[in-house]
N, C-alpha and C positions, 0 to 999 in steps of 0.2 A: 503494499500500499504508500501509496506518495503521499511526502505531508512537506506541509507549505507553511512560513514562517512568514510573519509579516510586521513590521512595526513602521515608529517613523522615520529614522534613520536604521545607515550598519555604516557601524567601523571599522574594515573588513581588516586589517590589521595593518594597511597603508594611510589608506586617501575612507573619506564619509559619502557616505551614499542618503540621496533621500528615499524615500519610500518606499525602500527596497523588497522584491518578493523572491528568498529563498525554499528552491525543488528541492526535496532529501526522498532519496531512493533507498532503501537495504542500507540502511544505519549515515551514506555519506551525501554528501552534497554533490547535486547534479548540475543543477546550473547556479546561476544571478541575474535576475532584472529590476525590473523595477514593473510598480505596478499598472505607469502608465503602459509600458511598452511587451509587457505581456498579461494571460490571462487566465485567471485561477483553473489551475487542470480539475474537469470534472470525474470525480471522486476524493476527492484526495483529501487527506485530515486538517483544517486551516488553525493551526496557531496563531491570532493575532496579539501584539499587545498596542498599544493606540500608544501615541507617547515615548514609545522608548528606543533604547537602542539597541541593536545589537551586533553582539564583540564575541569575537573568539573566547573561549574557557576561557578561565586565567591557568595559570601556569608554574607552582611556587616551588623556588629553587631553596631553601630553606627551610623543612620543616619535620619537628624527629616526631610527634602522632598526636591523637586524636583521639577521639569513644572512648578514653580508657586504657590507650594501646597506645607501646610505644614504637617504633620503626625496627630497632635492633630486639626487637624480640625477635622474626623476621622469621613470622611463622602464614597460612594462609586464612586461617582463623582470624590474629592481627594485623591483618597488612587490607584482608576484607571490611573487617573494617573500619581503618580507617581513607578506607579508599569511599565506602558508602559514603560518609559525614562527610569528606572533601565537595564528591560532587553532588550534593545537598545544598551547597555550597556558593558554588557556582565552579568549582574548581575542577579540572579533568587528568592532568598530570604535574607531576610531582618528582622530585627529585629526595627518593631517603635517604633523608641526614644522619649521619652518625655521631655520637658525640666521644670524646675518649674515656678510652675504657684498656682493660687488658686486654693486652695485645694477642689472645689467641680469641677474647669473648670479643673483639671489633671484628675477628676473623671470620671465628661460624655463622659471626650479624650479616656480616658477606655476601659469603656461603651462599644462606637463607634467601635475603634482601634478591642475592641475584637470580634462586629455583623460581622466585616469583616473578619475575622484570619477563623470566624469560617465556610465560604466558598466555597463553590466548587475552585480548581483555572482556572484559565481562561486564555485562547489558546494567548500567545504574552506577559504575563506579569508578570514580583517580585512579589514574596507570602512574605508578612508578614508570617515567622512564629513563630511572639514570640511576644513583646512588653523590652525596655530596661527605664526603668526608672531613671534617669539624673537628680537628686534629689527627694524633693527638702533634704536629709541630708545634707550638703553640706556644709562647710568651708565658713564663710563670708571674713577671708585672702584671700579663692585663689578661688571666686564666679565665676570670668570673668565674664560672660551676663550673672548670672542666677541671675536671681529677690531676692534684698537683703531683700525684704519685705517678699517675700513668702518663704523664706529658712524657717526649722522646725526644732526644735530637737527632739535625735534619739525619736525615740516610735512604741515599738512595736503591738500599735492601732492602731497607723496612716497606719501603713503600711499594715496590716490584715483589712484595710481597702482599700489604692491603692489593693492591691493582690487580694481582691476577688472582685473586680469593672475590676477584666483585664479576672475574667472566669479561670483561672488555666493561663493564658497565659503571662501573666509576665514572663518573665524568665530570665529577667536583671537586679539587681539593683547597680549603678554608688552610693557609697557610702565614704567620708571622716572621716580616721579609725581613728580621734584624737579624735571625739565628745562623746563627757559623757555620755555615751550607746549607741556607735560605735558595741562597743564587743559585746555586748546583743541582740543590732541587726541583727547583723551579722550576728550573730550565728540563731538567728526566723528568718532568711533573708532562710541559710540554711535548716535550718527544714520544709520549707515551699516547699522545691525544687524548688530556685530562688538564678541563682550562684554571687556572689560580685563582682566587682569594686572595688577597690580605686581608688578615683579619685578630682581633684578639696578639693584637700588636701592639710595643712600645718605642714603633722605629723612629727615626726621626728621619725628615724631608729627603737627606741623602741614601738613608735607606732605603725611603720605600723607592728613589725613582732605581734604586740601583732594583728592584723587585719586578718596576715596572720591567726595564732592560730586557730583563729574562726574560720573562714571556707575561706578568698576574695580568689580568686583563679588567681586576676587579674587586670590588673592598666588599664585604665580611659586612652585615648588619652597621652601618656607617655610624658613630656616634658611639656606637656602644664597646663596649674593649677598646678602648679606641687610647693613644698617648691625646693627652687632649689638647685641643690650637694654641698655641703661642704666637706673637707676632716677632716674636726673637727668631723662633723656632715652630715655626710653623708643623713637623710632623706631619706623620703618615694621613692625618685627618685634614692638613694645607693641602696636599699634595690630591688627596681621593678629589677635593672639594672645587683647584682648580682644572686637572686633566680633563682635556677634554673627550679622551679617549675611553677613557676609564668607568667600565661602570661602576654603579654603587646600588650596594644593597639600605633601603630603609624598613624598618618596621613600623607602623604606622598606627600604631596606636591607643598615641598621649599620655603614653607611660613611659617607653622608651627613651621616646625623644616627646616634647610640650609640640606644640601646632607653634612656634613662633619658630623652631628649628625646623620643624620639617619646610615651613616654608624657606626661609634660609637655606634647604639641600632643594627643594625644589628650582630655585634662585637659581645654584651652581650646575649643579645634573641637569635639569632642561628633559625635555620627553625621553630627547635620544639616551640617554643613559644612566635614566633614574629603572629599578626593582623596585619593585614593593615583595615585599615578602611576609612570612608572619612569625618564621622561628615558635612554631607551636609546639608544647610538648600533652602531654600524652593528655589532660584536663580540657584538651580544649572539646567544647558542644559538651563537658561534662557539671556535674556540684562540683561547689566549694569542697576541700579535703588536700589529701596525701592523696600523691601519685605518684611514678618513677618517669627520672630522665634517666635513659640508656644505663639505669641501674639502682642510682642514688635518691631518695628522697626526698623529694619537692613539698613544698605547702603550697595554698588557690586558699585565691582570701581578694574581698575586692576585688576582685578583675588581675589579681599578682602576681603572678609562679613565682618563687623565691623559696632560695637552696645560704642557707646557716646567714639570710640576712643578705644577701648578692640576691639578684633581679639573676632567672631561670626559663631560661625563655617566655612562652608566652601563652596566656589561651586565647588568640586574636586567629579572624579569619578572613581570606581574602577578599572576599567582600565587602565583611566590617572596614576593614583597610583602607579599597576602593570609596565609598562615603567618607569614610573624614580626609584620606587624602580634599575631597571633595573642596568638603566644607575647612577645611585647614586653611586651604591654599588661596582655594575664587576658579579652582583653575576647572574647562568640560571636564567633562566626565569623559572623553573618546582619549584624551590625558592619562588614567588613569591605567586607563584602556589598558594603554600601549604598556602600562610598566608590567603590569597584568599577564600581560598573554607572546609579542611580539618579544620588549628584550629580552626574559627571560630567554627566550629560545635562542635569540644571534649567539645571546653570551655564552650558552653551553654549547651549540655549536649543533642545536633539534630545530632548527629554524622547520624541516622541509615536513617533520612531523607534529607539532603545534607550533602556534603564536599567529595565527592566519585561517583567513574562508576563504577560500579557492574551490571550488567545482575536484570533484576527485578526490580531496581530504574525510577525512569521518568530519561525521556532522556533529560537533562540538559547540557550544557557543551558549553564549549568558544571554539573559530581556533584562536590562538598568534602566532607570530614571535618569531626568538629570539632576539627583543627588546625587548619585549614583550608587541606592536602593539595589539590592537585587530582586527584579521579581519574578525570575526561573531560569531553571537551568535543564540546558538541553544537552544529554549523552549521545552518543550512537545516533540523534533525531526522538529521541523520546525524552519528552520529558522525564524528571529527578523529583519525586516528590519531597 
């Protein structure tokens, strides 16, 4: 059965269109036209969203869990629960993100996650398109809640073990560029097809530039777990905000960064290099209480996830990040959609699988209102409740 999706506007991943008519068949986009140029097919199911903007489904490159489960559980039930919840909030793709843990624990998790990635997509679920290693090559000074006892010095041999355990699915790794041997490690990661994001870092401006020259292309949860900005020593943050080629993650929950800082970040990075992420952990979508993040306990109260008094991920969802971004900055919803879809896909090299709506692609899309509020999530052509 054919499905037709109509709305006021379409942002397809590159440009805006008025009065779109999207024809979907067998879970894939068959064609994109306008209501003026095409007639509704007979017997087609029509999903009409008056006043809404249609865009590509969201892609979260930094998420540790949701719905009571941590991705490092690395089991089918855990990732199924995470995927169902994310799909209900507009996310169709994500990078399953690890935290620093005993090396053997991480290797087992990577093997399990790789098994799940290799499976065929399931209806109504977000799909992990790869793995993000947040650690273990991070700064002790800026580790946040990352366990100090499991942080490791940069080692290409250790990185190879991690990449091999992920069986080609490690797409991104966060590294502190100031660590001895980090330059060589970044180069090695890039040579193996892994994108590098700089974060959990106390790097100076010079050390950050070295990391970029070695191949780093992004920054992990900008402002958080980073050397503070100083007018005499801009540090990693000064370079992240001023380098026009570097992508930059932001957790837009109003807790990790206040609205004024979100506006500063938006002015610095703009629509082409900003990436909105959640850094969500198992408590996302759950009541307040105690949950696990990579094996250690996290308390969630009043919307804040903390461990030992330090922020430990979030309970944010990307639909909420979008509406927060629009509210905090006054930017058009299409700019937020880009930072939730096209930019993360481009940064990770997965723009052939996510981030835009074109004929032949899976019909994964969202409908949002002018304030960025999610109206509908559609995965493989079917609305998700």
